[in-house]
N, C-alpha and C positions, 0 to 999 in steps of 0.2 A: 227355730231350726239352727243346727250347728253349722258354723262356717267350715269350709273345706280347708284343711291344714296339710302342708307338705313339709317333709323333713329336709334338713340341711346339716351337713357336717362342715363346721367352721374350724380350720386349722389355725391355731394361735401361737404366738411366740412364748407366752408365759401364762400358766393357768390362773394366776392372780387377776388377770384382766377379764376373765370370763364373766364376771358379774356385770361388766359394762354392756354385755350383749342382751341383757334382759329387756331393754327397751325395744328390741327388734322382734322379739317373739318369746315363746315359752322354751326355756332351757330344760332339756330332758336329762342330759348326762354330761358331766365334765370329766375328761380323762386327764389326770395329772401327769401320768407317765408318757402318754403319746401326744399330749398338748392339742387336744381337739375338743370341740363342744358339739354335742348332738342337740339340735333344737328344732322346733316346729314353728312355721311361719304361715300367715294367711296365703292361700293360693292366689288370690287376686293381686297381691302386692309382692309376689316372690321375685320378679325380675328387678324391681326397684330396690328391694331389700338386698339382693345379691350385689348389685352395683354399689350400694352404700357400704356394705360390709367389706367389699374388696378395697375400698378407698381408705379404710381404717389402718393406721400404722402398725397395730399389733396383730393384724390378720395376715397370714401367709397365703392361704387359698380357701376357696369356698366350693363345696361339692353338693350337688343335688342328690336326694335320695330317690332311688328308682323302685322303692317298695310298692308304691301305688300302681305301678305298671304290671306287677306280677299277678297273674290270675290266682284266686284262692278258691274258686269253685271248679270242681273236676266233674265234668259231665260224662266222660267216657271211662270211668273207673270200673274195672272188672273185678269180681270177687276172686280171692285166691282159693283155688280148688284144693290145694294141699292142706290149708288151714281148716277148710270146711270138713275135710275127711278126718283130720285130727280131732276136731270138736265132736263129730259124730261117734268116732271110735271111743273117745273118753266118756261120752254120755252112755254108750252101750256097756262099757266096762263098769261104770258106776251103778247102772241098773242091775247088772249081773251080780255085782258084789252085794248090793242091797238084798236081792232075792236070796242069795246064799246065806246071808246073815239071818234073814227071816226064817229060812228053813231050819237053821240051827237053834233058833229060839232066842236070839239076841234081840233086845228091844232097839228099834231104829227110830230116830226122830224124823219127822216129816220133812224138815228143811234139808237133810243130807241125802234124801232120796231123789233129788232133782236130776 
């Protein structure tokens, strides 16, 4: 079973020191322009890791990611009535076009008559 991992944004003074953070977790991204490191840390040890990272001389601040708090399943999603109407209208237009082509004697492939 996979361990639960949480994200951290570690703001550093110089991007060259980012490789020193590898021993605390998995580095996902290093921004050289904004001087921060996006990394993942074990959820069980996140408080101790944050305290340790804040004590390092090249770290300016550490922020937790709140991505795991955002719900990704939407139970109350309603279908868009306008889009359903457009799809039905397009389907009827395609069927009418196919019938018109068949009446004129043009050979129609079975995949385009959907």
